[in-house]
N, CA, C and O atoms as CSV, one atom per row, in Angstrom:
chain,resi,resn,atom,element,x,y,z
A,1,MET,N,N,21.441,20.661,-11.108
A,1,MET,CA,C,20.725,19.974,-10.483
A,1,MET,C,C,19.432,20.255,-11.887
A,1,MET,O,O,19.521,21.372,-12.397
A,2,SER,N,N,18.486,19.465,-12.383
A,2,SER,CA,C,17.689,19.460,-13.564
A,2,SER,C,C,16.392,19.696,-12.239
A,2,SER,O,O,16.257,19.144,-11.148
A,3,ASP,N,N,15.784,20.502,-12.767
A,3,ASP,CA,C,14.264,20.807,-12.168
A,3,ASP,C,C,13.640,19.748,-11.585
A,3,ASP,O,O,13.463,19.829,-10.369
A,4,ALA,N,N,13.192,18.590,-12.264
A,4,ALA,CA,C,13.044,17.254,-11.924
A,4,ALA,C,C,13.710,16.699,-10.657
A,4,ALA,O,O,12.933,16.292,-9.793
A,5,LEU,N,N,15.010,16.620,-10.413
A,5,LEU,CA,C,15.639,16.279,-9.873
A,5,LEU,C,C,15.355,17.011,-8.700
A,5,LEU,O,O,14.910,16.484,-7.680
A,6,SER,N,N,15.529,17.860,-8.786
A,6,SER,CA,C,15.507,19.181,-7.487
A,6,SER,C,C,14.498,19.131,-6.880
A,6,SER,O,O,14.651,19.382,-5.685
A,7,TRP,N,N,12.763,18.747,-7.412
A,7,TRP,CA,C,11.738,18.686,-7.251
A,7,TRP,C,C,11.342,17.047,-6.331
A,7,TRP,O,O,10.442,16.751,-5.545
A,8,THR,N,N,12.037,16.584,-6.674
A,8,THR,CA,C,12.309,15.119,-6.459
A,8,THR,C,C,12.878,14.913,-4.827
A,8,THR,O,O,12.341,14.329,-3.887
A,9,VAL,N,N,14.023,15.552,-4.899
A,9,VAL,CA,C,14.360,15.506,-3.693
A,9,VAL,C,C,14.166,16.420,-2.220
A,9,VAL,O,O,14.397,16.096,-1.055
A,10,ASN,N,N,13.654,17.661,-2.800
A,10,ASN,CA,C,13.218,18.595,-2.235
A,10,ASN,C,C,11.839,18.390,-1.617
A,10,ASN,O,O,11.572,18.583,-0.431
A,11,GLY,N,N,10.668,17.815,-2.930
A,11,GLY,CA,C,9.290,16.835,-2.282
A,11,GLY,C,C,9.608,15.753,-1.328
A,11,GLY,O,O,8.883,15.698,-0.335
A,12,ALA,N,N,10.641,14.802,-1.450
A,12,ALA,CA,C,10.906,13.993,-0.588
A,12,ALA,C,C,11.209,14.247,0.477
A,12,ALA,O,O,10.518,13.704,1.339
A,13,ALA,N,N,12.448,15.243,1.008
A,13,ALA,CA,C,12.763,16.000,1.956
A,13,ALA,C,C,11.290,16.459,2.581
A,13,ALA,O,O,10.858,16.086,3.672
A,14,ASN,N,N,10.612,17.353,1.649
A,14,ASN,CA,C,9.185,17.957,2.329
A,14,ASN,C,C,8.330,17.196,2.949
A,14,ASN,O,O,7.826,17.395,4.054
A,15,GLY,N,N,8.160,16.286,2.204
A,15,GLY,CA,C,6.760,14.973,1.927
A,15,GLY,C,C,7.254,14.551,3.725
A,15,GLY,O,O,6.566,14.797,4.716
A,16,LEU,N,N,8.643,13.860,3.713
A,16,LEU,CA,C,8.923,13.320,4.814
A,16,LEU,C,C,8.745,13.552,5.872
A,16,LEU,O,O,8.307,12.705,6.651
A,17,ALA,N,N,9.114,15.123,6.316
A,17,ALA,CA,C,8.939,16.091,7.201
A,17,ALA,C,C,7.367,16.448,7.725
A,17,ALA,O,O,6.928,16.356,8.871
A,18,GLN,N,N,6.777,16.821,6.681
A,18,GLN,CA,C,5.319,16.651,6.720
A,18,GLN,C,C,4.578,15.971,7.575
A,18,GLN,O,O,3.940,16.407,8.533
A,19,ARG,N,N,4.737,14.324,6.999
A,19,ARG,CA,C,4.433,13.425,7.245
A,19,ARG,C,C,4.875,12.834,8.771
A,19,ARG,O,O,4.390,11.817,9.267
A,20,LEU,N,N,5.668,13.496,9.262
A,20,LEU,CA,C,6.396,13.187,10.647
A,20,LEU,C,C,4.660,13.853,11.606
A,20,LEU,O,O,4.183,13.376,12.636
A,21,VAL,N,N,4.133,14.998,10.802
A,21,VAL,CA,C,3.255,15.868,11.415
A,21,VAL,C,C,1.536,14.885,11.170
A,21,VAL,O,O,0.683,14.573,12.001
A,22,LEU,N,N,1.581,14.748,10.299
A,22,LEU,CA,C,0.185,13.938,9.600
A,22,LEU,C,C,0.054,12.689,10.165
A,22,LEU,O,O,-1.045,12.223,10.465
A,23,ARG,N,N,1.402,11.948,10.380
A,23,ARG,CA,C,0.635,10.495,10.743
A,23,ARG,C,C,-0.305,10.282,12.078
A,23,ARG,O,O,-1.224,9.472,12.196
A,24,ARG,N,N,0.191,11.260,13.087
A,24,ARG,CA,C,-1.201,11.757,13.762
A,24,ARG,C,C,-2.436,11.760,13.457
A,24,ARG,O,O,-3.405,11.554,14.188
A,25,GLN,N,N,-2.398,11.975,12.471
A,25,GLN,CA,C,-4.054,12.549,11.715
A,25,GLN,C,C,-4.693,11.389,11.045
A,25,GLN,O,O,-5.803,10.898,11.251
A,26,ALA,N,N,-3.621,10.995,10.067
A,26,ALA,CA,C,-4.148,10.178,8.873
A,26,ALA,C,C,-3.320,8.585,9.051
A,26,ALA,O,O,-2.308,8.824,9.710
A,27,PRO,N,N,-3.359,7.512,8.810
A,27,PRO,CA,C,-2.934,6.245,9.409
A,27,PRO,C,C,-2.027,5.952,7.688
A,27,PRO,O,O,-1.085,5.166,7.582
A,28,GLN,N,N,-2.553,6.723,6.592
A,28,GLN,CA,C,-1.757,6.463,5.703
A,28,GLN,C,C,-0.879,7.181,5.396
A,28,GLN,O,O,-0.262,6.874,4.376
A,29,ALA,N,N,-0.555,8.159,5.988
A,29,ALA,CA,C,0.478,9.106,5.915
A,29,ALA,C,C,1.821,9.261,5.323
A,29,ALA,O,O,2.406,10.332,5.171
A,30,ASP,N,N,2.336,7.860,4.944
A,30,ASP,CA,C,3.422,7.635,4.011
A,30,ASP,C,C,3.150,8.216,2.634
A,30,ASP,O,O,4.043,8.767,1.990
A,31,LEU,N,N,1.873,8.081,2.181
A,31,LEU,CA,C,1.597,8.589,0.709
A,31,LEU,C,C,1.573,9.711,0.350
A,31,LEU,O,O,1.449,10.109,-0.808
A,32,TRP,N,N,1.740,10.602,1.733
A,32,TRP,CA,C,2.369,11.944,1.202
A,32,TRP,C,C,3.255,11.966,0.929
A,32,TRP,O,O,3.291,12.835,0.058
A,33,ILE,N,N,4.591,11.402,1.109
A,33,ILE,CA,C,5.834,11.459,0.400
A,33,ILE,C,C,6.128,11.496,-0.695
A,33,ILE,O,O,6.963,12.140,-1.330
A,34,VAL,N,N,4.877,10.237,-1.110
A,34,VAL,CA,C,4.490,10.064,-2.642
A,34,VAL,C,C,3.894,11.234,-3.566
A,34,VAL,O,O,4.201,11.387,-4.749
A,35,ALA,N,N,3.055,11.982,-2.894
A,35,ALA,CA,C,1.874,12.988,-3.444
A,35,ALA,C,C,2.887,13.984,-3.209
A,35,ALA,O,O,2.606,14.904,-3.978
A,36,THR,N,N,4.087,14.337,-2.446
A,36,THR,CA,C,4.766,15.530,-2.508
A,36,THR,C,C,5.624,15.499,-3.641
A,36,THR,O,O,5.744,16.429,-4.439
A,37,VAL,N,N,6.274,14.306,-3.701
A,37,VAL,CA,C,6.865,14.041,-5.048
A,37,VAL,C,C,6.821,13.943,-6.469
A,37,VAL,O,O,7.694,14.300,-7.260
A,38,VAL,N,N,5.668,13.400,-6.724
A,38,VAL,CA,C,4.793,13.619,-7.849
A,38,VAL,C,C,4.422,15.064,-8.264
A,38,VAL,O,O,4.552,15.659,-9.334
A,39,GLY,N,N,3.967,15.396,-7.181
A,39,GLY,CA,C,3.528,16.530,-7.294
A,39,GLY,C,C,4.701,17.709,-8.331
A,39,GLY,O,O,4.708,18.061,-9.511
A,40,GLY,N,N,5.629,18.026,-7.055
A,40,GLY,CA,C,6.395,18.514,-7.511
A,40,GLY,C,C,7.046,18.392,-9.432
A,40,GLY,O,O,7.148,19.247,-10.311
A,41,ILE,N,N,7.311,17.113,-9.399
A,41,ILE,CA,C,7.880,16.701,-10.501
A,41,ILE,C,C,6.901,16.896,-11.836
A,41,ILE,O,O,7.334,17.256,-12.930
A,42,LEU,N,N,5.553,16.605,-11.561
A,42,LEU,CA,C,4.375,16.909,-12.713
A,42,LEU,C,C,4.547,18.265,-12.685
A,42,LEU,O,O,5.072,18.769,-13.678
A,43,ALA,N,N,4.215,18.995,-11.747
A,43,ALA,CA,C,4.311,20.667,-12.150
A,43,ALA,C,C,5.313,21.098,-12.535
A,43,ALA,O,O,5.079,21.997,-13.343
A,44,THR,N,N,6.627,20.893,-12.349
A,44,THR,CA,C,7.598,21.205,-13.063
A,44,THR,C,C,7.774,20.608,-14.627
A,44,THR,O,O,8.490,21.166,-15.459
A,45,VAL,N,N,6.992,19.362,-14.898
A,45,VAL,CA,C,7.294,19.176,-16.178
A,45,VAL,C,C,6.261,20.040,-17.332
A,45,VAL,O,O,6.455,20.440,-18.480
A,46,VAL,N,N,5.060,20.097,-16.370
A,46,VAL,CA,C,3.733,20.565,-17.386
A,46,VAL,C,C,4.235,22.353,-17.058
A,46,VAL,O,O,3.748,23.223,-17.780
A,47,GLY,N,N,5.040,22.669,-16.138
A,47,GLY,CA,C,5.093,24.200,-16.098
A,47,GLY,C,C,6.188,24.577,-17.031
A,47,GLY,O,O,6.121,25.731,-17.453
A,48,THR,N,N,7.343,23.727,-17.508
A,48,THR,CA,C,8.402,23.824,-18.515
A,48,THR,C,C,8.132,23.909,-19.878
A,48,THR,O,O,8.955,24.271,-20.719
A,49,THR,N,N,6.119,23.329,-20.265
A,49,THR,CA,C,5.461,23.106,-21.688
A,49,THR,C,C,5.025,24.851,-21.533
A,49,THR,O,O,4.866,25.181,-22.708
A,50,VAL,N,N,4.842,25.720,-20.924
A,50,VAL,CA,C,4.020,26.681,-21.029
A,50,VAL,C,C,5.072,28.030,-20.877
A,50,VAL,O,O,4.666,29.191,-20.835
A,51,GLY,N,N,6.136,27.727,-20.822
A,51,GLY,CA,C,7.090,28.988,-20.946
A,51,GLY,C,C,8.008,29.120,-19.647
A,51,GLY,O,O,8.529,28.255,-18.943
A,52,ASP,N,N,8.019,30.511,-19.582
A,52,ASP,CA,C,8.974,31.143,-18.379
A,52,ASP,C,C,8.257,32.386,-17.582
A,52,ASP,O,O,7.510,32.953,-18.379
A,53,GLY,N,N,8.229,32.856,-16.606
A,53,GLY,CA,C,8.005,33.972,-15.943
A,53,GLY,C,C,6.448,33.699,-15.042
A,53,GLY,O,O,6.280,32.692,-14.354
A,54,VAL,N,N,5.706,34.467,-15.156
A,54,VAL,CA,C,4.748,34.557,-13.959
A,54,VAL,C,C,3.643,33.387,-14.581
A,54,VAL,O,O,3.066,32.778,-13.679
A,55,VAL,N,N,3.313,33.036,-15.774
A,55,VAL,CA,C,2.527,32.130,-16.162
A,55,VAL,C,C,3.184,30.913,-15.902
A,55,VAL,O,O,2.385,30.057,-15.522
A,56,ARG,N,N,4.533,30.462,-15.977
A,56,ARG,CA,C,4.899,29.284,-15.750
A,56,ARG,C,C,4.763,29.030,-14.288
A,56,ARG,O,O,4.592,27.822,-14.125
A,57,ARG,N,N,4.769,29.733,-13.066
A,57,ARG,CA,C,4.582,29.968,-11.840
A,57,ARG,C,C,3.202,29.695,-11.450
A,57,ARG,O,O,2.816,28.842,-10.651
A,58,ILE,N,N,2.685,30.320,-11.950
A,58,ILE,CA,C,0.635,29.981,-11.605
A,58,ILE,C,C,0.463,29.056,-12.370
A,58,ILE,O,O,-0.602,28.540,-12.034
A,59,VAL,N,N,0.935,28.463,-13.319
A,59,VAL,CA,C,0.882,26.744,-13.589
A,59,VAL,C,C,1.603,25.873,-13.043
A,59,VAL,O,O,1.351,24.725,-13.408
A,60,THR,N,N,2.249,25.967,-12.450
A,60,THR,CA,C,3.132,25.100,-11.597
A,60,THR,C,C,2.838,24.848,-10.452
A,60,THR,O,O,2.897,23.711,-9.986
A,61,GLY,N,N,2.374,26.148,-9.639
A,61,GLY,CA,C,1.560,25.917,-8.443
A,61,GLY,C,C,0.113,25.852,-8.140
A,61,GLY,O,O,-0.414,25.806,-7.029
A,62,THR,N,N,-0.502,25.855,-9.425
A,62,THR,CA,C,-1.450,24.956,-9.675
A,62,THR,C,C,-1.728,23.609,-9.610
A,62,THR,O,O,-2.604,22.992,-9.005
A,63,VAL,N,N,-0.707,23.207,-10.437
A,63,VAL,CA,C,-0.395,21.975,-10.860
A,63,VAL,C,C,-0.091,20.741,-9.362
A,63,VAL,O,O,-0.507,19.619,-9.075
A,64,ARG,N,N,0.878,21.771,-8.712
A,64,ARG,CA,C,1.212,20.937,-7.303
A,64,ARG,C,C,0.302,20.926,-6.495
A,64,ARG,O,O,0.183,19.840,-5.928
A,65,GLY,N,N,-0.689,22.005,-6.079
A,65,GLY,CA,C,-1.674,22.266,-5.517
A,65,GLY,C,C,-2.755,21.367,-5.313
A,65,GLY,O,O,-3.261,20.970,-4.264
A,66,ALA,N,N,-3.100,21.040,-6.860
A,66,ALA,CA,C,-3.892,20.306,-7.260
A,66,ALA,C,C,-3.797,18.851,-6.609
A,66,ALA,O,O,-4.658,18.303,-5.920
A,67,ILE,N,N,-2.281,18.248,-7.068
A,67,ILE,CA,C,-2.365,17.002,-6.746
A,67,ILE,C,C,-1.984,16.672,-5.019
A,67,ILE,O,O,-2.346,15.674,-4.396
A,68,THR,N,N,-1.154,17.826,-4.488
A,68,THR,CA,C,-0.736,17.240,-3.019
A,68,THR,C,C,-2.455,17.480,-1.903
A,68,THR,O,O,-2.772,16.892,-0.868
A,69,GLY,N,N,-3.282,18.657,-2.759
A,69,GLY,CA,C,-4.558,19.234,-2.062
A,69,GLY,C,C,-5.741,17.971,-2.639
A,69,GLY,O,O,-6.841,17.941,-2.087
A,70,GLY,N,N,-5.516,17.260,-3.434
A,70,GLY,CA,C,-6.165,15.977,-3.838
A,70,GLY,C,C,-6.255,15.000,-2.794
A,70,GLY,O,O,-7.261,14.438,-2.362
A,71,VAL,N,N,-5.218,14.895,-2.497
A,71,VAL,CA,C,-4.218,13.939,-1.528
A,71,VAL,C,C,-4.215,13.954,-0.008
A,71,VAL,O,O,-4.159,13.035,0.810
A,72,MET,N,N,-4.295,15.296,0.126
A,72,MET,CA,C,-4.035,15.707,1.416
A,72,MET,C,C,-5.853,15.656,2.319
A,72,MET,O,O,-6.066,15.569,3.528
A,73,ILE,N,N,-6.912,15.752,1.132
A,73,ILE,CA,C,-8.127,15.966,1.283
A,73,ILE,C,C,-8.684,13.561,1.160
A,73,ILE,O,O,-9.412,12.855,1.857
A,74,TRP,N,N,-8.057,13.357,0.272
A,74,TRP,CA,C,-8.618,12.194,0.696
A,74,TRP,C,C,-7.559,11.170,1.606
A,74,TRP,O,O,-7.520,9.967,1.347
A,75,LEU,N,N,-6.930,11.615,2.412
A,75,LEU,CA,C,-6.327,11.121,3.283
A,75,LEU,C,C,-6.631,11.631,4.404
A,75,LEU,O,O,-5.646,11.419,5.111
A,76,LEU,N,N,-7.427,12.198,5.024
A,76,LEU,CA,C,-8.151,13.300,5.900
A,76,LEU,C,C,-9.830,12.445,6.203
A,76,LEU,O,O,-10.352,12.085,7.258
A,77,GLN,N,N,-10.379,12.338,4.532
A,77,GLN,CA,C,-11.151,11.416,4.291
A,77,GLN,C,C,-11.405,10.492,4.864
A,77,GLN,O,O,-12.416,10.219,5.512
A,78,GLN,N,N,-10.128,9.692,4.593
A,78,GLN,CA,C,-9.863,8.127,5.262
A,78,GLN,C,C,-9.767,7.831,6.998
A,78,GLN,O,O,-10.241,6.895,7.642
A,79,SER,N,N,-8.908,9.094,7.488
A,79,SER,CA,C,-9.038,9.163,8.676
A,79,SER,C,C,-10.199,9.390,9.343
A,79,SER,O,O,-10.464,8.951,10.463
A,80,ARG,N,N,-11.093,10.270,8.468
A,80,ARG,CA,C,-12.585,10.209,9.526
A,80,ARG,C,C,-13.355,9.396,9.290
A,80,ARG,O,O,-14.428,9.457,9.889
A,81,ALA,N,N,-13.163,8.498,8.493
A,81,ALA,CA,C,-14.304,7.124,8.047
A,81,ALA,C,C,-13.636,6.110,8.770
A,81,ALA,O,O,-14.216,5.030,8.882
A,82,ARG,N,N,-12.354,6.284,9.360
A,82,ARG,CA,C,-11.852,5.038,10.043
A,82,ARG,C,C,-12.211,5.331,11.576
A,82,ARG,O,O,-12.585,4.421,12.315
A,83,VAL,N,N,-12.060,6.799,12.055
A,83,VAL,CA,C,-12.561,7.106,13.522
A,83,VAL,C,C,-14.340,7.063,13.733
A,83,VAL,O,O,-14.953,7.022,14.800
A,84,SER,N,N,-14.900,7.087,12.315
A,84,SER,CA,C,-16.642,6.950,12.259
A,84,SER,C,C,-17.119,5.758,12.733
A,84,SER,O,O,-18.149,5.481,13.347
A,85,ASN,N,N,-15.691,4.735,12.131
A,85,ASN,CA,C,-15.982,3.141,11.900
A,85,ASN,C,C,-15.753,2.699,13.292
A,85,ASN,O,O,-16.251,1.576,13.378
A,86,SER,N,N,-15.377,2.954,14.114
A,86,SER,CA,C,-14.553,2.375,15.648
A,86,SER,C,C,-15.317,2.825,16.626
A,86,SER,O,O,-15.019,2.593,17.798
């Protein structure tokens, strides 16, 4: 299985499982599934351009973390805003 396909499947499965917990805090938790898939694919694509080994793992983890971290912050901010307005 290619790296991109592997990350699509793994990202969707992990994102779906994590969404079950996240939906209690964030109404738009469905976006989390998309974020994990996109983060995994982009991390794999960018990581393969820098080579192999430790550098690739650092770059891959950084890209994936930046994407999923940014989405998580946004989701929780939306949730906080919703609670503040009610």
